[in-house]
N, C-alpha and C positions, 0 to 999 in steps of 0.2 A: 575567395572562392569563385569558381566558375559557375555557370548556370546549373549544371547537373548536381554539383556539390551543394549549391544553395537549396535546390529542391529536396535533396536527400536530407539536408539539415532540417528543413521544415517538417518533413515526414517523421524524422526521429524526435524532434522537440515538441511537436504539437499534436494533441489527440485529434484524430480524424475520424468522424462518424462513419464515413464510408468504409473505412478499414477496420475500426475497432468497435463501433457501435456505442453502447451506453456510456462508456468511459469518456467519450468526446461530447456528449450532449449537455448543454448548459441551458437550463430553463429560465433564463432571465436576460434582460438586455443590458445589464450594468457594464459588462466587459466591452460590449460594442460601443456603448455611449462613451466610455472612458477612452477607448482606442481612437474613436473619431475626434474626440475633444483634443487629444494629444497631437493629432494631425492637423488641427485647425478647422475641424468640421467640414471636410471636403464634400460630404454628402448634401450639404446645404447650398452648394454652388451651381446646381443645375436641377431642372425639373425631371421627374421620373414617372414612368408607368410601372406600377408594382403588380406582379402577377403571382398568384398562389393557386393551389388546386392539387388534388391527388394525382391526376394524370393529365397530360396535355399541356402543362404550363411551359415546358421547354419548347415545344413546337410553336405554341402561340407567341412566345417571346421572340423566337426567330422570325416568325412571319411579320410581327409588328416592327421589329428592328429593320427588316428588309424594306418594308414600305416607307418607313421614315427616312432611310437612306436614299431611296428613289425620289423622295420629296425634297432632297437637298440638305437634310439635317445631318450634322455630325453626330453620330449616334453611338452611345456606349451600350454594351450588352454584357450583363453579368448573369451567368448560368452555372449550374453545377449538377452532377459532378463532371469532371473532365473524363475523356475517353483515353487519349494518348498523351497529351501534353497539358500540364497545369495551366498554361496560358490560354487554353480554350475558354476558361472561365471569364477572362477579361479581354474584351474586344472593343475596338473603336472602328466603326465602318467595316466590320468584318475581319479586320486585321488583329491578330493577337498582340497583346502587349509585348514589347521587345524583351528578349532575355536580359539585356543590360538593365532595363528598368527593374525587373524582379530582383536581380542581384544587388543593385544599388539600394532598393527599398529595404531589403533584409539587412544589408550592411548598416544602413543609417538607423534602422528602427529595432535593432537587437534588444535594446533595453525594454522595449514593450513586451518582449517575451518573458523576461525575468520579472518585470514589475507586475504585469497583469495576468500572465499565464493563460493566454487566450486559446481557444480551440483553433484547429486548422481553418474551419469555416469562418470564424470571427476574424481571424487574421487575413485570410484571402479576401473577404468582403472589404475590410478596411483598405487593403492594398488596391482593390478595384476602384474604390471611391477616390483614393489619392490619384490614381492614374487618370480617371475621368476628369477630375478637376484640373490636373496638370495639362491635359489635352484640350481643355476648354470645350467639352462636348456641349452641344445644344440641348440634348435630352438623353436620358439613359433608360433602357428597359431592364428592369431588375426582377429576376426570378427568385422567389423564396427558396430556402433550402428545405425546410420541413415545417409544416404548420403555417404560422403567420403571426399570431399575437406575440409570441416570444422569440420569433425568428430574428436573427441578426439584421436582416434587411429591413426590419420594421422601424428603422430610424429615418428612412428616406421621406421626402416630401412629394408625394405623388400628385399629378394632375388627373390621374385616373387609376382606379384599382380594378383588377380583374381576378375573378375566381373561376377557374375552368369547370371544376366538378368536385364532388365529394364521394369517396368510397373508402373502404377500410384499408389502411396502411399505417405503419408506425404506431399501432394501437397502444403499445407500451408507453408511448410518450404523449400521444394526442388524444387518447380515449378510445374506448372499445365500442362505441356506438356512433352512428352517423351524426346525430345531433351534437355529441360532444366534439367530434372532429370538426364539424361545421363552426362551432364556437371558436375554435383555434384559428381556422382559416379566416373567419369573419373579423378577426383582430386587425386585419389590414385595412378595414373600412375606416376612412378618416372623415372628420367633420367637413361638411359642404363639398365633398369630393365624390363625383359620380363613381359608382361601382357597377361593373358588368358581370353578371353571373352566366356562365356558359350553358349549363344544363339545369333545367327545372326538375328538382327532385323533392318529393313530398316531405321527406324527413329533414331536409336542410333548408328549404325555401323560406319557411317561417323564421328560422334563425337569422337568415340574411336580411329579411325584411325588418325584423326587430332591431338589428344592429344599425341598419341604414336609417331607420326612423329616429333612433337615439342620436345619431350623428347628423341628422338633417342632410343625409346624402342621397341624391337621386339614385335609384336602382333600376336596372334593366335586365331582363332575362333574355339572352341572345336567341335561344331556341323558340321563344314565343314571338320574336320580332322578325326573324329571317328564316328562310328555308333554302336548303341546299338541294339542287337537282343535278344528279350525275348525268353527263353526256357521253363520257368515254373514259375508260380506265386502262391505259397501256403504259407507255413510258412516263406519262403525265396523267394526273387527274384533270379532266376537262369538265367544267360545270357552270351552271347558272346559279345566281343568287336572287331570290325573290324577297321583296320587302312586304311584310304583313302589317306594318304599323298603322296604316290607314283603315284597316278592317277588311281590305281586299288585297290580294296578292298582285304586286306590281314588279316587273322585271327591273332589278337594280343593277346587276352585273351580268353581261352576256359573254359566254365562252371564256371564263377565266381558266387559267391552267396552273398546275402546281406539280413540281417534280417530286412529290412525296405521295406514294401510291397506297399507303396503308388506309384501309377502310375507315379507321378511327379518325383520320385527318378531316373527315367531313364535319365532325363536331367542332374540331379545332378551328377550321376555316370559318364557321359561323360565328364562333366566339371572337375571332380576330376581326371579322367584318363589323360586328357590333361595336367593338372597341374603337375601330377607325371611324365609324359613323358618329361616335360621340365627340371625337376630337378633330374631325376633318376641317370644320369651319375655322376653329381657332388656329390650326396649324397649316391651313391652306393646302390640304391634301386632296388631290384630284383623283378621279377614277383611273386616269392613266398611271398615276403613282401606285395605286392599289394593284392594278393589273400587272405592271412590271415588277412590283415588289413580290407578289406571289410567284410569278414565273421564275424570278431570279433568287429565290430564298436560299438555295444551297450555295449559289455563286456569291451572294452578298454576305452570308453569315458563316459559311463553313459547316453547316449542320450535317450531322452524321448519325447513323444508327437507328433510323426510323424506317422499318420495312425496307432495308437497303439491300439491293441486289449486288452480290459480290462477284458472281460469275454465272455463266449459263452452260448448260449441257455438261454436267447436271446443274440445274438451277440452285444456287446457294444464296440464301437470304438470312439476314440477321435483323433482330429487333430488340430494343432495350426494355420492352414491357417487363415489369418485375413485381407486380402484385396481382391480386385476383382479377381486378377489372382489366388491367393491361393484358394479362394472359388470355382472358376471355376474348378480347378483340383479336389477338394474334391467332388463336385457335380457330375462330370463326373464319378468318381470312385464309388460313391453311386449308380448311374444308372446301373453299371455293376454287382452289387450284386443281388443275388436271395433271396427274402424274401416275407413273407405274408403281412407285413405292416411296414412302416418306421416311427420311432419316432425321432424327432430332438430337442435336448436341445440346445437352441440358445441364446447367449448373445453377445453383442458388446460394443465397446467404442464409445464415443460421437463425436470423431473428424474424423471418417472414412466416406467414401462415402457409407452409408448403403443402399441406393437405388440400387446402382450398384451391391452390394452383394446380396441383397434380391431378385433381379430379376432372380438370377441364381438357387434359391432353388426350389425343386419340389413342385407341388401343392397338390399332393396326400399323403402328410405326415401329421402327427400330430405334432404340435409345442408346445414346453414348453419354453416360453419366460422368461428370467431371466437376472439378472444384476451381472457382476463380482464385487467382493467386493473391488473396488478401486474408488477413486473420479471421474476418467474418465469414469467409467461405465455408459452405456446408460440406462436410466430409462426404465424398461421393458414395461411400459404402452406406451411409445413412440415407442418402438420397435414393439410391437404388432400392434399399429396403422399404422406404416409404412409397416408392413407385409401385412395388409389387402389390401393395394393398389395393392399387387401382389397376392391376393387371398390365402395367407398363413393363415391357421386357427389354433388357439391354445389358451391355457390359460396362465395366468401370475403367476409366482411363486416368492416368496420373496427372495429366495437364489438359487444358482446353485445346491447345495446339494438337496434341496427340489424338484427342477425340475427334477433332475436325478432319485431320489427315485420314483417319480410319473411315470416317463417314463418307468422305469424298471418294476414297479408293474403292469402297464397297458399292457405291451408287452407280447406276447406269445413266446414260445420257438422258433418259426419260424420267429420272427420279428427281425428287426435291430434297435438299438438305437445309434444315432450319437450325439456326444457332440462337439460343436465348435463355430466358429464365432469370437473368441478372444483367444489369448494365455492365458489370465487371467481366462477365463472360464475353460479351460483345466487344468490349475494349481490347481484349486479347486477340481478336481476329481481324481488327481493322488495321 
């Protein structure tokens, strides 16, 4: 099989949560443990930074990987889902695993499919661990798929755990309250291993403190220790970081820049800074490494889909925000833009709280309802009907591409076109 045939084979043989939802979810670690054991436990051959959270964990993962690369470490990066190419999930120093490695791994490990019947995520995680071990990475940054306690990634041996934030998402699997979801995320906290919490939230903070105490794990809340001050927001975010740990604010980083201009990145930056401050002495990470790591995060890691500008005149922007909290950040930033009229290409998946998300969108925009090309994609007829309850007006389109083409053709040069609602909608326009 060639590479595309191999990927098609994996899609057809393995249940994939992003595509099919509940059928692909396995609420235990036994398969992952067996997979890794059959491979010789590659996940034990390198230290890791383990990152969980409802939103922001992908951005923080890329930021940390970029800084580690600038510090001279051969850095593995495992993230999900991918946008265009499966190999986006598995990178070393920003480069995707070669097609030949994926083909050879599947060829050699086919018996794992029949013996263990893993999910797509379990299998891709095991593949990543094998690749990182083969490449002899110095360290790996590992993003959880969903939750933490029972997530496949929770077999790694972290030198640091990071939990960005908690909000309601995947409630069918993780629980329908913030404290229940926090318990699942807190499952990545390990004995004697520092954990950084990105955002202090009343409902989840005590859960994290309790888990940290049980594990004798030092715990730090990033937003209590550091403050972000915006200096400029154009092609880059330019900002200062202040250190509050001594009881007074001291300038820690002066005029850092980041080529990710979403307002929500401010919280992610603070989380990443807090994580780096924990490990900088042990890993000899300098301020220069941090500065260049932030500035070169896209160049170093291939990051896409976060408040990404696709064209100008009209301004076309996409963002992968796909739950209530993510959409709230997106709509707040849309309100801050200056334009003549707003066009929104909108698609969602069928297991989200779409009412909570739709309630956040502006009334004075033109909507182009569509369906991402995956089985979980929500019928645009149903999306349009749900939108009408919130006075969102627009037409239905058979594909994301057709919806975008119509939005751009109807927009003037002073308009804004936004594409979002689902990672899989964004994937189709990149």
